[in-house]
BALOBA-1460 file (C-alpha; in Angstrom, 3 decimals):
// residues 325
<rec num="1" residu="x" x="-11.742" y="-4.126" z="82.310"/>
<rec num="2" residu="x" x="-11.903" y="-7.149" z="84.376"/>
<rec num="3" residu="x" x="-14.366" y="-9.880" z="83.684"/>
<rec num="4" residu="x" x="-16.944" y="-10.387" z="86.347"/>
<rec num="5" residu="x" x="-18.027" y="-13.299" z="88.008"/>
<rec num="6" residu="x" x="-18.190" y="-16.125" z="85.271"/>
<rec num="7" residu="x" x="-20.665" y="-18.559" z="87.546"/>
<rec num="8" residu="x" x="-24.043" y="-19.202" z="86.564"/>
<rec num="9" residu="x" x="-25.275" y="-20.239" z="90.054"/>
<rec num="10" residu="x" x="-27.937" y="-17.712" z="90.808"/>
<rec num="11" residu="x" x="-29.346" y="-18.056" z="87.538"/>
<rec num="12" residu="x" x="-29.915" y="-21.871" z="87.843"/>
<rec num="13" residu="x" x="-29.502" y="-24.260" z="90.587"/>
<rec num="14" residu="x" x="-28.152" y="-27.033" z="88.872"/>
<rec num="15" residu="x" x="-27.779" y="-29.041" z="91.868"/>
<rec num="16" residu="x" x="-31.643" y="-29.066" z="92.159"/>
<rec num="17" residu="x" x="-31.907" y="-30.326" z="88.434"/>
<rec num="18" residu="x" x="-33.496" y="-33.891" z="88.680"/>
<rec num="19" residu="x" x="-32.051" y="-36.903" z="86.900"/>
<rec num="20" residu="x" x="-29.205" y="-34.519" z="85.240"/>
<rec num="21" residu="x" x="-27.308" y="-37.479" z="83.662"/>
<rec num="22" residu="x" x="-30.236" y="-39.061" z="82.413"/>
<rec num="23" residu="x" x="-31.693" y="-35.868" z="80.917"/>
<rec num="24" residu="x" x="-28.136" y="-35.089" z="79.127"/>
<rec num="25" residu="x" x="-28.130" y="-38.563" z="77.783"/>
<rec num="26" residu="x" x="-31.378" y="-38.415" z="76.231"/>
<rec num="27" residu="x" x="-30.315" y="-34.966" z="74.613"/>
<rec num="28" residu="x" x="-27.283" y="-36.639" z="73.311"/>
<rec num="29" residu="x" x="-29.393" y="-39.668" z="71.768"/>
<rec num="30" residu="x" x="-31.592" y="-36.922" z="70.255"/>
<rec num="31" residu="x" x="-28.562" y="-35.244" z="68.368"/>
<rec num="32" residu="x" x="-27.002" y="-38.391" z="67.426"/>
<rec num="33" residu="x" x="-30.610" y="-39.707" z="65.899"/>
<rec num="34" residu="x" x="-31.158" y="-36.022" z="64.094"/>
<rec num="35" residu="x" x="-27.770" y="-36.556" z="62.574"/>
<rec num="36" residu="x" x="-28.416" y="-40.192" z="61.542"/>
<rec num="37" residu="x" x="-31.596" y="-38.955" z="59.529"/>
<rec num="38" residu="x" x="-29.466" y="-37.567" z="56.886"/>
<rec num="39" residu="x" x="-28.867" y="-34.096" z="58.307"/>
<rec num="40" residu="x" x="-32.075" y="-32.633" z="57.078"/>
<rec num="41" residu="x" x="-32.442" y="-29.118" z="58.441"/>
<rec num="42" residu="x" x="-28.797" y="-28.946" z="59.444"/>
<rec num="43" residu="x" x="-26.671" y="-26.032" z="59.457"/>
<rec num="44" residu="x" x="-23.092" y="-25.444" z="58.010"/>
<rec num="45" residu="x" x="-20.588" y="-24.653" z="60.617"/>
<rec num="46" residu="x" x="-20.413" y="-20.930" z="59.110"/>
<rec num="47" residu="x" x="-23.712" y="-20.441" z="60.204"/>
<rec num="48" residu="x" x="-22.929" y="-20.797" z="63.883"/>
<rec num="49" residu="x" x="-21.921" y="-17.629" z="64.009"/>
<rec num="50" residu="x" x="-24.245" y="-14.434" z="62.899"/>
<rec num="51" residu="x" x="-24.768" y="-11.011" z="62.892"/>
<rec num="52" residu="x" x="-27.641" y="-9.608" z="64.561"/>
<rec num="53" residu="x" x="-29.276" y="-6.073" z="64.428"/>
<rec num="54" residu="x" x="-32.373" y="-4.789" z="66.120"/>
<rec num="55" residu="x" x="-34.737" y="-5.544" z="63.172"/>
<rec num="56" residu="x" x="-33.743" y="-9.252" z="63.194"/>
<rec num="57" residu="x" x="-33.391" y="-9.835" z="67.132"/>
<rec num="58" residu="x" x="-36.631" y="-11.219" z="67.440"/>
<rec num="59" residu="x" x="-36.391" y="-13.683" z="64.373"/>
<rec num="60" residu="x" x="-32.644" y="-14.321" z="65.148"/>
<rec num="61" residu="x" x="-32.385" y="-14.477" z="68.905"/>
<rec num="62" residu="x" x="-35.727" y="-14.710" z="70.754"/>
<rec num="63" residu="x" x="-37.186" y="-17.653" z="68.122"/>
<rec num="64" residu="x" x="-34.019" y="-19.252" z="67.820"/>
<rec num="65" residu="x" x="-33.227" y="-19.502" z="71.292"/>
<rec num="66" residu="x" x="-36.225" y="-21.758" z="71.447"/>
<rec num="67" residu="x" x="-34.239" y="-24.733" z="69.804"/>
<rec num="68" residu="x" x="-30.625" y="-23.638" z="70.919"/>
<rec num="69" residu="x" x="-28.834" y="-21.348" z="73.233"/>
<rec num="70" residu="x" x="-27.826" y="-18.178" z="71.605"/>
<rec num="71" residu="x" x="-24.760" y="-16.549" z="73.278"/>
<rec num="72" residu="x" x="-24.717" y="-12.699" z="72.530"/>
<rec num="73" residu="x" x="-21.396" y="-11.003" z="71.823"/>
<rec num="74" residu="x" x="-21.938" y="-7.376" z="72.229"/>
<rec num="75" residu="x" x="-18.710" y="-5.494" z="70.537"/>
<rec num="76" residu="x" x="-17.487" y="-2.729" z="68.525"/>
<rec num="77" residu="x" x="-14.504" y="-2.224" z="66.224"/>
<rec num="78" residu="x" x="-12.862" y="0.275" z="68.387"/>
<rec num="79" residu="x" x="-12.634" y="-2.101" z="71.480"/>
<rec num="80" residu="x" x="-9.550" y="-3.809" z="71.917"/>
<rec num="81" residu="x" x="-10.727" y="-6.101" z="74.541"/>
<rec num="82" residu="x" x="-13.434" y="-7.388" z="72.048"/>
<rec num="83" residu="x" x="-10.566" y="-8.120" z="69.366"/>
<rec num="84" residu="x" x="-9.148" y="-10.732" z="71.814"/>
<rec num="85" residu="x" x="-12.393" y="-12.081" z="72.974"/>
<rec num="86" residu="x" x="-14.302" y="-12.604" z="69.693"/>
<rec num="87" residu="x" x="-12.435" y="-14.536" z="68.137"/>
<rec num="88" residu="x" x="-12.102" y="-16.944" z="70.949"/>
<rec num="89" residu="x" x="-16.121" y="-17.132" z="71.104"/>
<rec num="90" residu="x" x="-16.138" y="-17.569" z="67.300"/>
<rec num="91" residu="x" x="-13.916" y="-20.514" z="67.453"/>
<rec num="92" residu="x" x="-15.768" y="-22.128" z="70.148"/>
<rec num="93" residu="x" x="-19.021" y="-22.068" z="68.615"/>
<rec num="94" residu="x" x="-17.690" y="-24.226" z="65.640"/>
<rec num="95" residu="x" x="-16.044" y="-26.379" z="68.249"/>
<rec num="96" residu="x" x="-19.005" y="-26.969" z="70.333"/>
<rec num="97" residu="x" x="-20.549" y="-28.131" z="67.112"/>
<rec num="98" residu="x" x="-24.321" y="-26.537" z="67.341"/>
<rec num="99" residu="x" x="-24.489" y="-26.660" z="71.020"/>
<rec num="100" residu="x" x="-24.715" y="-22.898" z="71.077"/>
<rec num="101" residu="x" x="-25.433" y="-20.059" z="68.457"/>
<rec num="102" residu="x" x="-23.277" y="-17.180" z="68.481"/>
<rec num="103" residu="x" x="-24.993" y="-13.762" z="67.869"/>
<rec num="104" residu="x" x="-22.757" y="-10.629" z="67.393"/>
<rec num="105" residu="x" x="-24.276" y="-7.281" z="67.936"/>
<rec num="106" residu="x" x="-22.051" y="-4.134" z="66.950"/>
<rec num="107" residu="x" x="-23.260" y="-1.588" z="69.843"/>
<rec num="108" residu="x" x="-22.717" y="1.389" z="67.822"/>
<rec num="109" residu="x" x="-25.365" y="0.518" z="65.396"/>
<rec num="110" residu="x" x="-27.760" y="-0.951" z="67.772"/>
<rec num="111" residu="x" x="-27.918" y="1.161" z="70.683"/>
<rec num="112" residu="x" x="-31.542" y="-0.093" z="71.580"/>
<rec num="113" residu="x" x="-30.549" y="-3.536" z="72.404"/>
<rec num="114" residu="x" x="-27.525" y="-2.195" z="74.398"/>
<rec num="115" residu="x" x="-29.915" y="-0.450" z="76.510"/>
<rec num="116" residu="x" x="-32.175" y="-3.216" z="76.731"/>
<rec num="117" residu="x" x="-29.768" y="-5.640" z="78.063"/>
<rec num="118" residu="x" x="-28.264" y="-3.130" z="80.345"/>
<rec num="119" residu="x" x="-24.836" y="-3.167" z="79.163"/>
<rec num="120" residu="x" x="-22.578" y="-0.898" z="80.779"/>
<rec num="121" residu="x" x="-19.340" y="-1.582" z="78.896"/>
<rec num="122" residu="x" x="-18.020" y="-3.969" z="76.200"/>
<rec num="123" residu="x" x="-17.034" y="-6.777" z="75.595"/>
<rec num="124" residu="x" x="-20.375" y="-7.845" z="77.330"/>
<rec num="125" residu="x" x="-21.644" y="-11.419" z="76.564"/>
<rec num="126" residu="x" x="-25.181" y="-12.816" z="77.427"/>
<rec num="127" residu="x" x="-27.249" y="-15.816" z="76.498"/>
<rec num="128" residu="x" x="-30.689" y="-16.228" z="75.690"/>
<rec num="129" residu="x" x="-32.495" y="-19.585" z="76.546"/>
<rec num="130" residu="x" x="-35.875" y="-20.229" z="75.660"/>
<rec num="131" residu="x" x="-36.567" y="-16.406" z="75.378"/>
<rec num="132" residu="x" x="-34.798" y="-15.691" z="78.674"/>
<rec num="133" residu="x" x="-31.614" y="-13.641" z="79.090"/>
<rec num="134" residu="x" x="-28.977" y="-14.701" z="81.128"/>
<rec num="135" residu="x" x="-26.023" y="-12.499" z="81.804"/>
<rec num="136" residu="x" x="-22.735" y="-14.481" z="81.295"/>
<rec num="137" residu="x" x="-19.874" y="-12.234" z="81.911"/>
<rec num="138" residu="x" x="-18.400" y="-8.561" z="80.875"/>
<rec num="139" residu="x" x="-14.626" y="-7.880" z="80.052"/>
<rec num="140" residu="x" x="-11.894" y="-9.894" z="78.691"/>
<rec num="141" residu="x" x="-11.670" y="-13.661" z="80.046"/>
<rec num="142" residu="x" x="-9.207" y="-16.298" z="79.782"/>
<rec num="143" residu="x" x="-10.331" y="-19.457" z="77.486"/>
<rec num="144" residu="x" x="-10.767" y="-21.967" z="80.425"/>
<rec num="145" residu="x" x="-13.206" y="-19.573" z="82.223"/>
<rec num="146" residu="x" x="-15.166" y="-19.153" z="78.817"/>
<rec num="147" residu="x" x="-15.054" y="-22.865" z="78.399"/>
<rec num="148" residu="x" x="-16.766" y="-23.466" z="81.884"/>
<rec num="149" residu="x" x="-19.290" y="-21.022" z="81.542"/>
<rec num="150" residu="x" x="-20.179" y="-22.354" z="77.961"/>
<rec num="151" residu="x" x="-20.363" y="-25.865" z="79.473"/>
<rec num="152" residu="x" x="-23.020" y="-24.665" z="82.003"/>
<rec num="153" residu="x" x="-24.916" y="-23.065" z="79.947"/>
<rec num="154" residu="x" x="-25.400" y="-26.000" z="77.703"/>
<rec num="155" residu="x" x="-25.938" y="-28.596" z="80.587"/>
<rec num="156" residu="x" x="-29.019" y="-25.988" z="81.627"/>
<rec num="157" residu="x" x="-30.294" y="-25.683" z="78.305"/>
<rec num="158" residu="x" x="-30.271" y="-29.460" z="77.711"/>
<rec num="159" residu="x" x="-31.405" y="-30.220" z="81.298"/>
<rec num="160" residu="x" x="-34.066" y="-27.621" z="82.161"/>
<rec num="161" residu="x" x="-35.312" y="-26.398" z="78.576"/>
<rec num="162" residu="x" x="-34.701" y="-29.779" z="76.564"/>
<rec num="163" residu="x" x="-32.806" y="-27.954" z="74.110"/>
<rec num="164" residu="x" x="-30.077" y="-30.021" z="72.333"/>
<rec num="165" residu="x" x="-28.822" y="-27.531" z="69.743"/>
<rec num="166" residu="x" x="-28.326" y="-27.574" z="65.998"/>
<rec num="167" residu="x" x="-27.243" y="-30.374" z="63.697"/>
<rec num="168" residu="x" x="-24.287" y="-29.395" z="61.963"/>
<rec num="169" residu="x" x="-23.278" y="-30.662" z="58.632"/>
<rec num="170" residu="x" x="-19.834" y="-30.026" z="57.389"/>
<rec num="171" residu="x" x="-20.883" y="-30.195" z="53.782"/>
<rec num="172" residu="x" x="-24.000" y="-27.859" z="53.956"/>
<rec num="173" residu="x" x="-24.454" y="-24.587" z="52.257"/>
<rec num="174" residu="x" x="-23.785" y="-21.630" z="54.585"/>
<rec num="175" residu="x" x="-27.064" y="-19.702" z="55.233"/>
<rec num="176" residu="x" x="-29.296" y="-22.944" z="54.591"/>
<rec num="177" residu="x" x="-29.756" y="-26.251" z="55.026"/>
<rec num="178" residu="x" x="-28.047" y="-29.228" z="53.844"/>
<rec num="179" residu="x" x="-28.310" y="-29.985" z="50.272"/>
<rec num="180" residu="x" x="-28.867" y="-33.741" z="50.681"/>
<rec num="181" residu="x" x="-32.141" y="-34.887" z="50.033"/>
<rec num="182" residu="x" x="-34.436" y="-35.260" z="52.879"/>
<rec num="183" residu="x" x="-35.090" y="-38.785" z="54.187"/>
<rec num="184" residu="x" x="-38.407" y="-40.463" z="54.894"/>
<rec num="185" residu="x" x="-39.198" y="-39.842" z="58.638"/>
<rec num="186" residu="x" x="-38.548" y="-43.119" z="60.983"/>
<rec num="187" residu="x" x="-41.709" y="-44.595" z="61.275"/>
<rec num="188" residu="x" x="-44.689" y="-45.348" z="60.354"/>
<rec num="189" residu="x" x="-46.558" y="-43.082" z="62.495"/>
<rec num="190" residu="x" x="-49.947" y="-43.192" z="60.642"/>
<rec num="191" residu="x" x="-51.349" y="-45.811" z="63.353"/>
<rec num="192" residu="x" x="-49.903" y="-43.570" z="66.041"/>
<rec num="193" residu="x" x="-51.397" y="-40.467" z="65.026"/>
<rec num="194" residu="x" x="-54.849" y="-42.053" z="64.131"/>
<rec num="195" residu="x" x="-55.014" y="-43.493" z="67.754"/>
<rec num="196" residu="x" x="-54.048" y="-39.870" z="69.029"/>
<rec num="197" residu="x" x="-57.080" y="-38.439" z="66.809"/>
<rec num="198" residu="x" x="-59.442" y="-41.093" z="68.074"/>
<rec num="199" residu="x" x="-58.079" y="-40.475" z="71.429"/>
<rec num="200" residu="x" x="-58.991" y="-36.998" z="71.471"/>
<rec num="201" residu="x" x="-62.439" y="-37.272" z="69.610"/>
<rec num="202" residu="x" x="-63.231" y="-39.829" z="72.495"/>
<rec num="203" residu="x" x="-62.197" y="-37.485" z="75.296"/>
<rec num="204" residu="x" x="-59.222" y="-39.470" z="76.140"/>
<rec num="205" residu="x" x="-56.859" y="-36.618" z="76.626"/>
<rec num="206" residu="x" x="-54.339" y="-38.677" z="78.516"/>
<rec num="207" residu="x" x="-54.194" y="-41.469" z="75.807"/>
<rec num="208" residu="x" x="-53.791" y="-38.509" z="72.942"/>
<rec num="209" residu="x" x="-50.996" y="-37.174" z="75.062"/>
<rec num="210" residu="x" x="-48.989" y="-40.858" z="75.175"/>
<rec num="211" residu="x" x="-49.545" y="-41.610" z="71.792"/>
<rec num="212" residu="x" x="-48.056" y="-38.066" z="70.271"/>
<rec num="213" residu="x" x="-45.098" y="-38.654" z="72.598"/>
<rec num="214" residu="x" x="-44.758" y="-41.992" z="71.320"/>
<rec num="215" residu="x" x="-43.961" y="-40.230" z="67.993"/>
<rec num="216" residu="x" x="-41.856" y="-37.538" z="69.414"/>
<rec num="217" residu="x" x="-39.935" y="-40.110" z="71.030"/>
<rec num="218" residu="x" x="-38.643" y="-41.403" z="67.951"/>
<rec num="219" residu="x" x="-38.799" y="-38.263" z="65.994"/>
<rec num="220" residu="x" x="-38.619" y="-35.115" z="68.174"/>
<rec num="221" residu="x" x="-39.113" y="-32.738" z="65.145"/>
<rec num="222" residu="x" x="-42.223" y="-34.398" z="63.972"/>
<rec num="223" residu="x" x="-44.509" y="-31.293" z="63.394"/>
<rec num="224" residu="x" x="-47.865" y="-32.996" z="63.394"/>
<rec num="225" residu="x" x="-47.042" y="-34.741" z="66.588"/>
<rec num="226" residu="x" x="-45.523" y="-31.416" z="68.265"/>
<rec num="227" residu="x" x="-48.868" y="-29.526" z="67.385"/>
<rec num="228" residu="x" x="-51.273" y="-32.445" z="68.426"/>
<rec num="229" residu="x" x="-49.043" y="-32.923" z="71.968"/>
<rec num="230" residu="x" x="-49.664" y="-29.229" z="72.596"/>
<rec num="231" residu="x" x="-53.394" y="-29.425" z="71.895"/>
<rec num="232" residu="x" x="-53.908" y="-32.195" z="73.840"/>
<rec num="233" residu="x" x="-52.189" y="-31.179" z="76.840"/>
<rec num="234" residu="x" x="-54.043" y="-27.847" z="76.768"/>
<rec num="235" residu="x" x="-57.252" y="-29.807" z="76.739"/>
<rec num="236" residu="x" x="-56.195" y="-32.231" z="79.317"/>
<rec num="237" residu="x" x="-55.039" y="-29.262" z="81.532"/>
<rec num="238" residu="x" x="-58.629" y="-27.616" z="81.573"/>
<rec num="239" residu="x" x="-60.802" y="-30.438" z="81.940"/>
<rec num="240" residu="x" x="-62.531" y="-30.306" z="85.455"/>
<rec num="241" residu="x" x="-61.613" y="-26.660" z="85.725"/>
<rec num="242" residu="x" x="-64.614" y="-24.479" z="87.132"/>
<rec num="243" residu="x" x="-64.249" y="-21.261" z="84.273"/>
<rec num="244" residu="x" x="-66.303" y="-18.938" z="86.780"/>
<rec num="245" residu="x" x="-64.128" y="-19.629" z="89.579"/>
<rec num="246" residu="x" x="-60.651" y="-19.589" z="87.636"/>
<rec num="247" residu="x" x="-61.752" y="-16.210" z="85.941"/>
<rec num="248" residu="x" x="-62.534" y="-14.519" z="89.427"/>
<rec num="249" residu="x" x="-59.632" y="-15.754" z="90.755"/>
<rec num="250" residu="x" x="-57.510" y="-14.229" z="88.080"/>
<rec num="251" residu="x" x="-59.367" y="-11.074" z="88.211"/>
<rec num="252" residu="x" x="-58.547" y="-10.731" z="92.084"/>
<rec num="253" residu="x" x="-55.029" y="-12.054" z="91.984"/>
<rec num="254" residu="x" x="-53.337" y="-10.277" z="88.840"/>
<rec num="255" residu="x" x="-49.931" y="-11.037" z="90.189"/>
<rec num="256" residu="x" x="-50.822" y="-14.697" z="90.673"/>
<rec num="257" residu="x" x="-49.015" y="-16.611" z="88.015"/>
<rec num="258" residu="x" x="-50.678" y="-19.704" z="88.379"/>
<rec num="259" residu="x" x="-54.182" y="-18.101" z="88.397"/>
<rec num="260" residu="x" x="-53.492" y="-16.423" z="85.138"/>
<rec num="261" residu="x" x="-51.891" y="-19.419" z="83.446"/>
<rec num="262" residu="x" x="-54.991" y="-21.268" z="84.381"/>
<rec num="263" residu="x" x="-57.224" y="-18.310" z="82.908"/>
<rec num="264" residu="x" x="-55.200" y="-18.236" z="79.668"/>
<rec num="265" residu="x" x="-55.492" y="-21.712" z="79.041"/>
<rec num="266" residu="x" x="-59.198" y="-21.378" z="79.332"/>
<rec num="267" residu="x" x="-59.083" y="-17.990" z="76.818"/>
<rec num="268" residu="x" x="-57.616" y="-20.163" z="74.480"/>
<rec num="269" residu="x" x="-59.755" y="-23.145" z="74.665"/>
<rec num="270" residu="x" x="-62.693" y="-20.600" z="74.183"/>
<rec num="271" residu="x" x="-61.003" y="-18.824" z="71.135"/>
<rec num="272" residu="x" x="-60.118" y="-15.853" z="72.728"/>
<rec num="273" residu="x" x="-56.317" y="-16.148" z="71.655"/>
<rec num="274" residu="x" x="-55.355" y="-12.561" z="71.669"/>
<rec num="275" residu="x" x="-56.685" y="-12.621" z="75.144"/>
<rec num="276" residu="x" x="-54.806" y="-15.280" z="76.270"/>
<rec num="277" residu="x" x="-51.479" y="-14.111" z="74.765"/>
<rec num="278" residu="x" x="-52.342" y="-10.714" z="76.270"/>
<rec num="279" residu="x" x="-53.054" y="-11.974" z="79.570"/>
<rec num="280" residu="x" x="-49.742" y="-14.067" z="80.130"/>
<rec num="281" residu="x" x="-47.530" y="-11.022" z="78.415"/>
<rec num="282" residu="x" x="-49.075" y="-8.797" z="81.282"/>
<rec num="283" residu="x" x="-48.352" y="-11.540" z="83.864"/>
<rec num="284" residu="x" x="-44.414" y="-11.672" z="82.312"/>
<rec num="285" residu="x" x="-44.352" y="-7.826" z="83.567"/>
<rec num="286" residu="x" x="-45.709" y="-8.299" z="86.839"/>
<rec num="287" residu="x" x="-43.948" y="-11.182" z="88.203"/>
<rec num="288" residu="x" x="-40.368" y="-12.192" z="88.537"/>
<rec num="289" residu="x" x="-38.164" y="-15.425" z="89.221"/>
<rec num="290" residu="x" x="-39.710" y="-18.870" z="88.977"/>
<rec num="291" residu="x" x="-43.212" y="-17.233" z="88.445"/>
<rec num="292" residu="x" x="-42.438" y="-15.100" z="85.376"/>
<rec num="293" residu="x" x="-40.388" y="-18.125" z="84.116"/>
<rec num="294" residu="x" x="-43.416" y="-20.486" z="84.588"/>
<rec num="295" residu="x" x="-45.636" y="-17.585" z="82.816"/>
<rec num="296" residu="x" x="-43.231" y="-17.100" z="79.777"/>
<rec num="297" residu="x" x="-42.981" y="-21.223" z="79.211"/>
<rec num="298" residu="x" x="-46.636" y="-21.477" z="79.215"/>
<rec num="299" residu="x" x="-46.846" y="-18.620" z="76.913"/>
<rec num="300" residu="x" x="-44.262" y="-20.367" z="74.469"/>
<rec num="301" residu="x" x="-46.469" y="-23.691" z="74.733"/>
<rec num="302" residu="x" x="-49.718" y="-21.929" z="74.037"/>
<rec num="303" residu="x" x="-47.763" y="-20.436" z="70.440"/>
<rec num="304" residu="x" x="-47.186" y="-23.870" z="69.729"/>
<rec num="305" residu="x" x="-50.922" y="-24.373" z="69.971"/>
<rec num="306" residu="x" x="-51.935" y="-21.528" z="67.828"/>
<rec num="307" residu="x" x="-49.000" y="-22.175" z="65.322"/>
<rec num="308" residu="x" x="-46.082" y="-20.211" z="64.476"/>
<rec num="309" residu="x" x="-47.219" y="-19.074" z="61.289"/>
<rec num="310" residu="x" x="-50.666" y="-17.352" z="62.680"/>
<rec num="311" residu="x" x="-50.125" y="-13.405" z="62.925"/>
<rec num="312" residu="x" x="-51.132" y="-13.259" z="66.529"/>
<rec num="313" residu="x" x="-48.303" y="-15.308" z="67.367"/>
<rec num="314" residu="x" x="-45.915" y="-13.042" z="65.763"/>
<rec num="315" residu="x" x="-47.416" y="-9.976" z="67.381"/>
<rec num="316" residu="x" x="-47.097" y="-11.781" z="70.591"/>
<rec num="317" residu="x" x="-43.477" y="-12.899" z="70.305"/>
<rec num="318" residu="x" x="-42.767" y="-9.203" z="69.816"/>
<rec num="319" residu="x" x="-44.678" y="-8.087" z="72.869"/>
<rec num="320" residu="x" x="-42.998" y="-10.914" z="74.639"/>
<rec num="321" residu="x" x="-39.583" y="-9.591" z="73.856"/>
<rec num="322" residu="x" x="-40.703" y="-5.828" z="74.873"/>
<rec num="323" residu="x" x="-41.887" y="-7.195" z="78.177"/>
<rec num="324" residu="x" x="-38.664" y="-9.400" z="79.038"/>
<rec num="325" residu="x" x="-36.174" y="-6.943" z="77.977"/>
């Protein structure tokens, strides 16, 4: 089987990405800062290659794709080209040092996933970035071509989605985070977080957004700041909206991505969490291209507002996976 086109043009127009070098430099700086803080949350090189099945797909691929590009290798033991390609991908996963995660899916045991991705033959390689599936190539391929595709994938993930990958600690125990003791966050942040809370109470949503962003600029993984930013941005978006007009437009234009996004924001602010999630999942099914991407990204933002531990978020993630695949 001959490899298909390795180019990612058509998936993302790299020429249209603004300030590409600046975004990449920021991503590298974030990776270096995460490593400098003692490897908290780091993975071992052995954790960069994982076996995935249908039961764990949502957790191991879709959820992980929000922090790192996930490359999927569809393979089988009887596939001779797979025996050539898979070792190369596994070696590159370690060499790329956490910039992508390799998920290996055995097609004989996971026929449903094979069908959902439309795999016609193996080896077949896909990527999932921030919940979005991208076909990379099918068939055996040379290492130079594979590297070129992976470089484009990593660049797209950093510039368009802000995914800087995983921090890898060679001394970390496989299957878990580094055993090194966690260091105190870079800070202090108390004054910034207090300022953000005061701004929210005063209705100064722009001030709250900036205060949370100041924390995240120094500590991108700070949980309280991430949650606060998502909430402040939501409140900022709905300020000034005419609820009656927004809902009427959403009802009249079910395929209009922006109309559904605005209505979902109002749903969530009003406490109608499941309505907001259901509205956007339905919109994902009705839309395509940039509109679909905009709906999906807003849904991921609303997940941040509600919190990953909420069972409604878990249910919506599963529904989103079904809508996407």
